[in-house]
MARBA-3410 file (N, C-alpha, C, O; in Angstrom, 1 decimal):
85
-3.8,-14.8,22.4,-4.2,-14.5,20.5,-3.7,-13.5,20.7,-3.7,-12.8,21.7 ~ -3.0,-13.3,18.8,-1.6,-12.4,18.3,-3.1,-11.2,17.7,-4.2,-11.7,17.4 ~ -3.0,-9.9,17.6,-3.4,-8.7,17.4,-4.2,-9.2,16.1,-5.3,-9.1,15.7 ~ -2.4,-10.0,15.5,-3.3,-9.7,13.5,-4.1,-10.9,14.1,-5.0,-10.4,14.8 ~ -4.1,-12.2,14.1,-5.0,-12.8,13.9,-6.5,-12.6,14.9,-7.6,-13.1,14.8
-5.9,-11.6,15.9,-7.6,-10.9,15.7,-8.4,-10.2,14.7,-9.6,-10.4,14.5 ~ -7.5,-9.4,13.9,-8.1,-8.8,13.2,-8.5,-9.7,11.7,-9.4,-9.4,11.0 ~ -7.7,-10.5,11.5,-7.9,-11.3,10.6,-9.4,-12.7,11.0,-10.4,-13.0,10.2 ~ -9.2,-12.9,11.9,-10.6,-13.8,12.4,-12.1,-12.3,12.7,-13.2,-12.8,12.8 ~ -11.9,-11.1,12.8,-12.6,-10.5,12.4,-13.0,-10.3,11.4,-14.2,-10.4,11.2
-12.1,-10.0,10.5,-12.8,-9.5,9.0,-13.4,-10.9,8.9,-14.7,-10.9,8.9 ~ -12.8,-12.1,8.9,-13.7,-13.2,8.0,-14.6,-13.6,8.9,-14.4,-14.8,8.8 ~ -15.4,-13.4,9.7,-16.2,-13.7,10.7,-17.2,-12.5,10.1,-18.4,-12.7,9.7 ~ -16.6,-11.5,10.0,-17.9,-10.3,9.4,-18.4,-10.6,7.7,-19.5,-10.4,7.2 ~ -17.2,-11.0,7.0,-18.1,-10.6,5.9,-18.4,-12.6,5.0,-18.9,-12.7,3.9
-18.1,-14.0,6.1,-18.2,-14.9,5.9,-19.3,-15.4,6.6,-20.3,-15.6,6.1 ~ -19.1,-15.6,7.9,-19.9,-16.1,8.9,-19.4,-17.3,9.1,-20.0,-17.9,10.0 ~ -18.8,-17.6,8.8,-18.0,-19.5,9.3,-18.2,-20.2,10.3,-18.0,-19.9,11.5 ~ -18.8,-21.4,10.0,-19.5,-22.7,10.8,-18.3,-22.7,11.5,-18.4,-22.9,12.7 ~ -16.8,-22.4,10.7,-15.7,-23.4,11.5,-14.4,-22.4,11.0,-14.2,-22.3,9.8
-13.7,-21.6,11.8,-12.6,-20.6,11.4,-11.7,-21.4,12.9,-12.0,-21.5,14.1 ~ -10.4,-22.0,11.9,-9.1,-22.2,12.8,-8.2,-21.1,11.8,-8.3,-20.9,10.6 ~ -7.2,-20.4,13.0,-6.5,-19.9,12.0,-4.9,-20.1,13.5,-4.8,-20.0,14.7 ~ -3.7,-20.6,12.1,-2.9,-20.6,13.0,-1.4,-19.9,12.3,-0.9,-19.9,11.2 ~ -1.1,-19.6,13.2,0.1,-18.4,12.2,1.9,-19.7,12.5,2.5,-20.3,13.3
2.0,-19.4,11.3,3.2,-20.2,10.6,4.1,-19.1,11.0,5.3,-19.4,10.6 ~ 4.0,-17.8,11.5,5.0,-17.0,11.6,6.5,-17.4,11.3,7.3,-17.3,10.4 ~ 6.5,-17.6,12.5,8.1,-18.7,13.1,9.0,-19.2,12.4,10.2,-19.2,12.5 ~ 8.0,-20.0,11.2,8.2,-20.8,10.7,9.4,-19.7,9.3,10.3,-20.1,8.6 ~ 8.7,-18.0,9.6,9.2,-17.8,8.5,10.1,-17.0,8.2,10.4,-16.4,7.2
11.1,-16.9,10.2,11.8,-15.7,10.7,13.1,-15.2,9.4,13.5,-16.1,8.6 ~ 13.4,-14.3,9.3,14.6,-14.2,8.8,14.1,-14.3,7.2,14.9,-14.4,6.3 ~ 13.1,-14.4,7.2,12.1,-14.3,5.1,11.8,-13.3,5.3,11.0,-12.9,6.2 ~ 12.6,-12.4,4.1,11.9,-10.9,3.6,10.8,-10.3,3.5,10.7,-9.1,3.4 ~ 9.4,-11.3,3.4,7.9,-11.1,3.4,7.5,-11.0,4.5,6.4,-10.6,4.7
8.3,-11.5,5.5,8.2,-11.4,6.9,8.1,-10.2,7.5,8.0,-10.1,8.8 ~ 8.1,-9.4,6.9,8.6,-7.9,7.5,7.5,-7.7,7.1,6.6,-7.3,8.0 ~ 7.2,-7.8,6.3,5.5,-7.0,5.7,4.3,-8.0,6.6,3.1,-7.6,6.5 ~ 4.5,-8.7,7.2,3.0,-9.0,7.4,3.8,-10.8,8.0,4.9,-11.3,7.7 ~ 2.8,-11.4,8.8,2.7,-12.8,9.4,2.0,-13.9,8.4,1.0,-13.9,7.6
2.8,-14.9,8.6,2.7,-16.0,7.8,1.3,-17.0,8.2,1.3,-17.4,9.4 ~ 0.3,-17.3,7.5,-1.2,-17.8,8.6,-2.0,-18.8,7.7,-2.2,-19.1,6.5 ~ -2.3,-19.2,8.7,-3.0,-20.5,7.7,-4.4,-21.0,8.2,-4.4,-21.5,9.4 ~ -5.8,-20.8,7.3,-6.7,-20.5,7.5,-7.6,-22.2,7.4,-7.4,-23.0,6.6 ~ -8.4,-22.3,8.5,-9.3,-23.3,8.1,-10.5,-22.8,8.5,-10.9,-22.5,9.6
-11.4,-22.9,7.1,-12.9,-22.1,7.5,-13.9,-22.8,6.8,-13.4,-23.4,5.9 ~ -15.3,-22.9,6.9,-16.1,-23.7,6.4,-17.2,-22.5,6.7,-17.0,-21.8,7.6 ~ -18.0,-22.3,6.3,-19.6,-21.2,5.4,-20.1,-21.6,4.6,-19.6,-22.0,3.5 ~ -21.2,-21.8,4.9,-22.6,-22.0,4.4,-22.3,-21.3,2.9,-22.3,-22.0,1.9 ~ -22.0,-19.4,2.6,-22.0,-19.1,1.2,-20.8,-20.2,1.0,-21.0,-20.5,-0.2
-19.7,-21.0,1.3,-19.0,-21.7,0.2,-19.9,-22.9,-0.6,-19.4,-23.5,-1.5 ~ -21.3,-23.1,-0.3,-22.3,-24.3,-0.3,-22.1,-24.2,-2.2,-22.4,-23.0,-2.6 ~ -21.7,-25.3,-3.2,-22.1,-25.1,-4.2,-20.8,-24.0,-5.2,-21.0,-23.9,-6.4 ~ -19.8,-23.5,-4.6,-18.9,-22.7,-5.1,-17.3,-23.3,-5.5,-16.9,-24.1,-4.7 ~ -16.4,-22.9,-6.5,-15.7,-23.5,-6.6,-14.7,-23.2,-5.3,-14.9,-22.4,-4.3
-13.2,-24.5,-5.6,-12.4,-23.8,-4.8,-12.0,-22.5,-5.0,-12.0,-21.5,-4.2 ~ -11.5,-22.5,-6.6,-11.3,-20.8,-6.6,-11.4,-19.7,-6.1,-10.6,-18.9,-5.6 ~ -13.0,-19.7,-6.3,-13.6,-18.5,-5.8,-13.9,-18.6,-4.7,-14.4,-17.7,-4.2 ~ -13.6,-20.0,-3.9,-13.7,-19.8,-2.0,-12.7,-19.1,-1.6,-12.8,-18.4,-0.7 ~ -11.5,-19.3,-2.4,-10.3,-18.7,-1.5,-9.9,-17.3,-2.0,-9.1,-16.6,-1.4
-10.7,-16.8,-3.5,-11.0,-15.2,-3.7,-11.6,-14.7,-2.6,-11.1,-13.7,-2.2 ~ -13.1,-15.2,-1.9,-14.5,-14.5,-0.9,-13.3,-14.9,0.1,-13.7,-14.3,1.0 ~ -12.2,-15.5,0.5,-11.2,-14.9,2.0,-10.8,-14.9,1.6,-10.4,-16.1,1.9 ~ -10.0,-14.5,0.5,-8.6,-13.4,0.6,-9.7,-12.0,-0.3,-9.2,-11.8,-1.4 ~ -10.9,-11.2,-0.2,-11.8,-10.4,-0.2,-11.8,-10.0,0.9,-11.5,-8.8,1.0
-12.0,-10.7,2.0,-12.1,-10.7,3.3,-11.2,-10.3,3.5,-11.6,-9.2,3.8 ~ -10.0,-10.3,3.6,-8.6,-10.3,4.7,-8.1,-8.8,3.7,-7.4,-8.0,4.4 ~ -8.3,-8.5,2.5,-8.2,-7.2,1.8,-7.1,-6.6,2.5,-5.9,-6.7,2.2 ~ -7.6,-5.8,3.5,-7.2,-4.9,4.2,-6.0,-4.9,4.8,-5.0,-4.1,4.8 ~ -6.1,-6.5,5.5,-5.1,-7.1,6.0,-3.6,-7.7,5.3,-2.6,-8.0,5.8
-4.2,-7.8,3.7,-2.4,-8.2,3.2,-1.7,-7.3,3.0,-2.0,-6.4,2.3 ~ -0.8,-7.4,3.4,1.0,-6.9,2.8,0.7,-5.8,4.5,1.7,-5.2,4.8 ~ 0.0,-5.8,5.0,0.3,-5.2,6.3,0.4,-6.3,7.7,1.5,-6.5,8.3 ~ -0.7,-6.9,8.0,-0.6,-7.8,8.7,-0.3,-9.5,8.2,0.2,-10.4,8.9 ~ -0.7,-9.4,6.8,-0.8,-10.8,6.5,0.2,-10.8,4.8,-0.1,-10.4,3.7
1.1,-11.5,5.3,2.1,-11.2,4.3,1.9,-12.9,3.2,2.2,-12.8,2.0 ~ 1.4,-14.2,3.8,1.0,-15.2,3.3,0.2,-15.6,3.7,-0.1,-15.3,4.9 ~ -0.8,-16.5,2.8,-1.9,-16.9,3.6,-2.4,-18.8,3.3,-2.0,-19.6,2.5 ~ -3.0,-19.0,4.1,-2.6,-20.5,3.4,-4.2,-20.8,3.6,-4.6,-20.9,4.8 ~ -5.0,-21.0,2.6,-6.3,-21.6,2.9,-7.2,-23.0,2.6,-7.0,-23.7,1.6
-7.9,-23.2,3.3,-8.9,-24.5,3.4,-10.1,-24.6,3.8,-10.6,-25.2,4.7 ~ -10.6,-23.9,3.0,-11.9,-23.4,2.3,-13.1,-24.5,2.0,-12.9,-25.2,1.0 ~ -14.1,-24.8,2.7,-14.8,-25.8,2.8,-16.3,-25.4,2.9,-16.7,-24.6,3.7 ~ -17.0,-26.0,2.1,-18.6,-25.9,2.7,-18.8,-26.8,3.7,-17.9,-27.6,4.1 ~ -19.8,-26.8,4.0,-20.3,-27.0,5.9,-20.7,-28.7,5.7,-21.1,-29.3,6.7
END
């Protein structure tokens, strides 16, 4: 597992206490893309009790807030599938 994935996993687990967390590194699909130099491209599937009753847009905001320190450095792009358990 890459260090970037480990940092992302730790940030999401600490902030959101997920019951499901899958992280896929899609960076290889974006080689040569200018933004790829600023960090990786990741897809996250996450379920958390904290998402119950929360609209999808707010769930995404919660994920971005949890990963904020990694954005632009370790993460260039983040695709999110946020679910309530």
